[in-house]
TIFITOR-366107 format. One record per residue (C-alpha): residue number from 1; residue in three letters; y, x, z. Coordinates in steps of 0.1 Angstrom, whole numbers. Each point is the difference from the previous one (the first is absolute). Example, Ala and Ser with C-alpha at 12.3 -4.5 7.8 and 13.67 -1.06 7.14 Angstrom:
1:Ala:-45:123:78
2:Ser:34:14:-7
# end
This chain:
1:Met:278:-222:124
2:Thr:-26:-23:15
3:Thr:-26:20:18
4:Ala:-35:-8:11
5:Pro:-4:-9:37
6:Glu:-10:28:23
7:Ile:-38:-3:4
8:Pro:-15:15:32
9:Ala:-24:28:-8
10:Ala:-28:-19:19
11:Glu:2:-28:-26
12:Arg:-4:23:-29
13:Ala:-34:6:-15
14:Glu:-7:33:16
15:Phe:-27:25:-10
16:Asp:0:36:14
17:Leu:-5:18:-33
18:Asp:5:38:-3
19:His:-8:7:-37
20:His:2:37:7
21:Ser:-27:0:25
22:Thr:-36:13:-2
23:Glu:-13:-35:7
24:Phe:19:-14:-31
25:Arg:-13:29:-21
26:Asp:-36:-8:10
27:Arg:2:-37:-7
28:Pro:32:-11:-18
29:His:-15:-30:-17
30:Glu:-16:-14:30
31:Ile:32:3:19
32:Thr:22:-16:-27
33:Asp:-27:-28:-4
34:Glu:4:-8:37
35:Ile:38:-1:-3
36:Arg:-2:-23:-31
37:Ser:-24:-23:17
38:Arg:22:-3:31
39:Cys:34:-1:-17
40:Pro:7:14:-34
41:Val:36:9:9
42:Ala:-2:18:34
43:His:22:24:20
44:Ser:-11:34:15
45:Pro:19:17:28
46:Gln:-10:35:-13
47:His:24:25:-16
48:Gly:31:-19:11
49:Gly:-14:-34:-10
50:Phe:-9:-13:-35
51:Trp:-14:-30:-17
52:Val:-34:0:-18
53:Phe:-6:-22:-30
54:Thr:-37:-2:-7
55:Asp:-7:-30:-23
56:Tyr:4:-1:-37
57:Gln:28:-25:-2
58:Ser:23:16:26
59:Val:-4:34:-15
60:Ala:5:-12:-36
61:Asp:31:-21:11
62:Ala:16:29:19
63:Ser:-7:24:-29
64:Arg:20:-22:-24
65:Asp:29:-6:24
66:Asp:21:32:-2
67:Asp:30:-19:14
68:Leu:-17:-8:33
69:Phe:-23:30:2
70:Ser:18:32:-8
71:Ser:-17:33:-11
72:Ala:32:20:2
73:Glu:-3:14:35
74:Thr:-36:12:2
75:Val:-34:-12:-10
76:Gly:-18:15:30
77:Val:-5:-11:36
78:Pro:12:21:17
79:Glu:26:12:-25
80:Ser:-9:29:-22
81:Gly:25:24:16
82:Met:11:13:-34
83:Pro:38:7:-1
84:Phe:5:-21:-31
85:Pro:-16:-31:-16
86:Ile:-31:7:-20
87:Leu:8:-13:-36
88:Pro:-6:-25:-14
89:Ile:-23:-14:26
90:Glu:27:-1:27
91:Thr:25:-20:-20
92:Asp:8:-36:-7
93:Pro:8:-17:-34
94:Pro:19:5:-22
95:Glu:-1:38:8
96:Thr:-38:-2:1
97:Gln:-4:-11:-36
98:Asp:26:26:-12
99:Leu:-18:28:17
100:Arg:-35:-11:-11
101:Ala:12:-1:-36
102:Ile:5:38:0
103:Thr:-38:7:3
104:Leu:-16:-33:-10
105:Pro:-7:12:-36
106:Ala:-21:29:14
107:Phe:-22:-24:19
108:Ser:-4:-26:-28
109:Arg:-35:-13:-10
110:Lys:2:22:-32
111:Ser:12:31:18
112:Ser:-28:-2:25
113:Arg:-26:-5:-27
114:Asp:13:30:-19
115:Leu:-6:21:31
116:Glu:-37:-10:2
117:Pro:-13:31:-19
118:Ala:18:23:24
119:Met:-15:-19:30
120:Arg:-35:4:-15
121:Glu:7:37:-7
122:Ile:9:6:37
123:Ala:-29:-21:12
124:Thr:-24:20:-21
125:Glu:14:33:13
126:Leu:-2:-11:36
127:Ile:-35:-14:-1
128:Asp:-12:31:-18
129:Thr:9:20:31
130:Phe:-26:-18:21
131:Ile:-24:-19:-23
132:Glu:-27:28:1
133:Lys:0:0:38
134:Gly:-11:-35:6
135:Thr:25:-5:28
136:Ala:37:-5:2
137:Asp:29:-13:20
138:Leu:12:-25:-26
139:Val:34:-5:16
140:Gln:9:37:3
141:Glu:-16:10:-33
142:Leu:8:-29:-23
143:Thr:20:-30:12
144:Thr:28:19:16
145:Pro:6:29:-25
146:Leu:-2:-22:-31
147:Pro:29:-24:8
148:Ala:20:28:15
149:Arg:-4:22:-31
150:Met:8:-29:-23
151:Met:32:-8:19
152:Leu:11:36:0
153:Arg:-7:2:-37
154:Met:20:-31:-7
155:Leu:29:14:21
156:Gly:-1:33:-18
157:Phe:-9:19:32
158:Asp:-26:28:4
159:Glu:-32:-20:5
160:Ser:-19:31:12
161:Arg:19:-5:33
162:Trp:-14:-35:5
163:Ser:-16:7:34
164:Glu:34:12:14
165:Trp:16:-33:-10
166:Val:-29:-21:13
167:Asp:1:17:34
168:Arg:37:-8:3
169:Val:-3:-36:-12
170:His:-29:-6:24
171:Ala:21:13:29
172:Val:29:-23:-9
173:Ile:-22:-31:-4
174:His:-28:5:26
175:Asp:18:20:28
176:Arg:33:-17:3
177:Ala:-9:-24:28
178:His:-19:26:21
179:Asp:15:33:-9
180:Ala:36:-7:-12
181:Asp:10:37:0
182:Thr:-28:10:-24
183:Ser:7:-30:-22
184:Met:38:7:-1
185:Met:-6:37:-8
186:Ala:-23:-9:-29
187:Gly:25:-26:-13
188:Ala:28:26:1
189:Ser:-21:25:-18
190:Ile:-7:-26:-28
191:Leu:37:-8:-3
192:Asn:10:37:-2
193:Glu:-25:7:-28
194:Leu:11:-32:-19
195:Ala:36:13:2
196:Ala:-11:32:-16
197:Glu:-19:-17:-27
198:Met:30:-23:-6
199:Asp:22:31:-8
200:Leu:-25:12:-25
201:Arg:3:-33:-20
202:Arg:38:-3:-2
203:Asp:0:16:-35
204:Arg:-33:-16:-12
205:Pro:-3:-32:-21
206:Ala:-6:-31:20
207:Asp:-33:-6:-18
208:Ser:-15:34:8
209:Asp:-19:-13:30
210:Leu:1:-27:27
211:Phe:22:18:24
212:Ala:25:8:-28
213:Arg:2:-38:-5
214:Ile:10:-4:36
215:Val:24:30:-1
216:His:19:-15:-29
217:Gly:-4:-36:12
218:Glu:29:-24:2
219:Val:8:-32:18
220:Gln:25:-22:-16
221:Gly:14:30:-20
222:Glu:3:22:30
223:Pro:-23:31:3
224:Leu:-22:3:31
225:Asp:12:24:25
226:Gln:-20:28:16
227:Val:-11:-20:29
228:Gln:-12:-29:-21
229:Ile:-19:23:-24
230:Thr:-18:18:28
231:Met:-9:-33:18
232:Tyr:-13:-15:-32
233:Gly:-21:31:-6
234:Phe:-12:-3:36
235:Leu:-14:-35:-8
236:Met:-18:14:-30
237:Met:-18:24:23
238:Leu:-8:-25:27
239:Gly:-13:-26:-25
240:Gly:-18:24:-23
241:Met:-20:21:24
242:Asp:-16:-22:25
243:Thr:-5:-37:-9
244:Thr:-22:4:-31
245:Ser:-23:24:18
246:Gly:-1:-25:29
247:Leu:-10:-29:-22
248:Thr:-27:21:-18
249:Ser:-15:13:32
250:Asn:0:-34:16
251:Ala:-18:-14:-30
252:Leu:-25:28:0
253:Val:-9:-7:36
254:Ser:-5:-37:-9
255:Met:-23:10:-29
256:Ala:-19:24:22
257:Asn:-5:-29:25
258:Arg:-8:-25:-27
259:Pro:-20:17:-27
260:Glu:-2:-32:-20
261:Leu:37:4:-8
262:Arg:-6:35:-14
263:Ser:-31:-12:-20
264:Ala:20:-29:-16
265:Leu:27:24:-12
266:Ile:-26:26:-12
267:Glu:-17:-27:-20
268:Asp:31:-16:-14
269:Arg:33:20:-2
270:Gly:16:-31:-15
271:Leu:3:-12:37
272:Met:24:28:8
273:Thr:32:-20:-5
274:Gln:-12:-28:23
275:Ala:-15:25:24
276:Thr:33:19:2
277:Glu:19:-31:10
278:Glu:-26:-10:26
279:Phe:-1:35:15
280:Leu:38:-1:1
281:Arg:-1:-33:19
282:Val:-26:9:26
283:Asp:5:38:3
284:Thr:37:4:-5
285:Pro:13:31:18
286:Thr:35:-14:5
287:Leu:-5:-25:28
288:Ala:36:-8:7
289:Leu:37:7:-7
290:Ala:30:-10:21
291:Arg:31:-21:-6
292:Thr:31:-7:21
293:Val:11:-36:6
294:Thr:36:-4:-12
295:Arg:10:-32:18
296:Asp:-13:-24:26
297:Ala:-25:-23:-16
298:Glu:-31:-21:5
299:Phe:-30:12:-21
300:His:-35:-14:0
301:Gly:5:-16:34
302:Gln:16:29:18
303:His:36:8:8
304:Leu:10:34:-14
305:Lys:33:17:10
306:Gln:23:23:-19
307:Gly:-12:35:4
308:Asp:-36:-9:7
309:Arg:-26:23:-16
310:Val:-29:-15:-19
311:Leu:-33:14:-13
312:Leu:-13:-16:-32
313:Met:-37:5:4
314:Trp:-13:3:-36
315:Gly:-35:8:11
316:Ala:-2:-31:22
317:Ala:15:-22:-27
318:Asn:-27:12:-24
319:Arg:-26:-13:25
320:Asp:15:-34:7
321:Pro:-30:-24:-2
322:Gln:23:-28:-11
323:Val:6:19:-32
324:Phe:-31:21:-5
325:Pro:-33:-16:11
326:His:-23:24:18
327:Pro:29:25:0
328:Gly:-18:30:13
329:Thr:-26:-1:-27
330:Ile:6:21:-32
331:Asp:-8:-23:-29
332:Phe:6:14:-35
333:Glu:-2:-35:-14
334:Arg:27:-15:23
335:Glu:23:-22:-19
336:Asn:32:4:21
337:Lys:13:35:-5
338:Lys:35:-5:13
339:His:-1:25:28
340:Leu:31:15:15
341:Ser:-10:36:2
342:Phe:28:11:-23
343:Gly:25:-24:15
344:Val:18:-27:-19
345:Gly:36:-6:-10
346:Met:26:27:-5
347:His:-19:26:20
348:Arg:-33:-2:-18
349:Cys:-15:34:-2
350:Leu:14:22:-27
351:Gly:-32:19:-5
352:Ser:-24:-29:-1
353:Asn:-12:7:-36
354:Leu:-5:37:7
355:Ala:-19:-8:32
356:Arg:-23:-24:-17
357:Asp:-8:25:-28
358:Met:-5:30:23
359:Phe:-23:-21:22
360:Ala:-20:-12:-29
361:Val:-4:35:-15
362:Met:-11:15:33
363:Ile:-25:-27:7
364:Asp:-13:1:-36
365:Glu:-5:38:2
366:Ile:-17:-1:33
367:Leu:-24:-28:-11
368:Thr:-7:20:-32
369:Arg:-6:34:15
370:Leu:-12:-7:35
371:Pro:-13:-35:-2
372:Asp:-24:3:30
373:Phe:26:13:25
374:Glu:-6:-9:36
375:Leu:19:7:31
376:Asp:-9:33:16
377:Gly:16:-7:34
378:Glu:26:-24:13
379:Pro:33:-3:-20
380:Val:29:14:20
381:Arg:32:-20:-2
382:Phe:36:11:7
383:Asp:9:-8:36
384:Asp:28:-23:-9
385:Ala:-6:-29:-24
386:Ala:34:-17:3
387:Glu:14:11:-33
388:Val:-31:11:-19
389:Tyr:-35:-10:11
390:Ala:-21:28:-16
391:Val:-29:24:3
392:Arg:8:37:6
393:His:-35:13:-5
394:Leu:-28:-17:-19
395:Pro:-32:22:0
396:Val:-26:-11:-25
397:Arg:-33:13:-15
398:Phe:-14:-7:-34
399:Thr:-24:13:-26
400:Pro:16:32:-14
401:Gly:11:0:-36
402:Pro:14:23:-27
403:Arg:35:11:-5
404:Arg:19:-13:-30
405:Gly:29:24:-2
406:Thr:0:32:-21
407:Ser:12:24:27
# end
């Protein structure tokens, strides 16, 4: 095999990026803007060394090239530390397509729309608990419990235990780079409980709930084994209990800081579809996912070597000024809506339809029932923004209103 020539580290485009640092959490977009302006494909010595792709074209090209950029080892930098691959995100085609097919019907456009009444029912119940007070922590009291309860309901789990699941998921995602022991213990607890739920579904029909689909899933005629089932369920928890809340909280901060955005949506709910895409572009909580280079190759002017780790910076690509004029500005009338927040190619987010609809429901209910909300203190973000850039506490005040529920 012909290999690329050895390139001295000094000749590489170097940028000392630690995406798990407090500095990155505090100004992720400014940092990635600087990297993109200096060299869109750069290398960082942190966490054992990895490449950073920050412009739209390099991220889009890498996302579509599963042969050169593998997802099969781990999609984190540093690696997740989980004992087995997280399915189907840590796989390569054709296994990826076969695994996704098991749950894809549950995340279709129609399936998601059919769940909207349940989303609104939960939103009404949650808002009723604080609407009369005139103050709330919107993350803790709405944007976190609603997606968590919806995911547990879809899986057929006890949704009243949503806070237990959320605590463990947050530990796995937000603590792993700084408190590996806590993160691993939380991960192990999730896997153990998934194994118990799996046993309960062995004799249930595959269409009884989302987790039953996974338990009875097959790949090329072969049933999934216990490890595959639990790791697939693990992804459902990670994907369903953090990112949608992150998107919604980020958008609420943007609206609090730019009241004209809120006013536009209050006056014309017909803007919600365009607004959702624009908030996804600018306020995506998933700033990056990793790949592993499978062979020596030249890519966008840099020499990559087999085994190199790469971060595809979705958030940075979404703010590439060559593709999105005035990229940091939220513009509901923007014509180009081809953001990369859900990824592209074979690993496009399974739950994109569900995320869009839950986001739109939560924003709609907030603007209907507490339209004059304002920040009541500084938003508190999770310490680590590497995997999910999100708000942990969002204190607001508003004019109190009446409850809607019957209880």
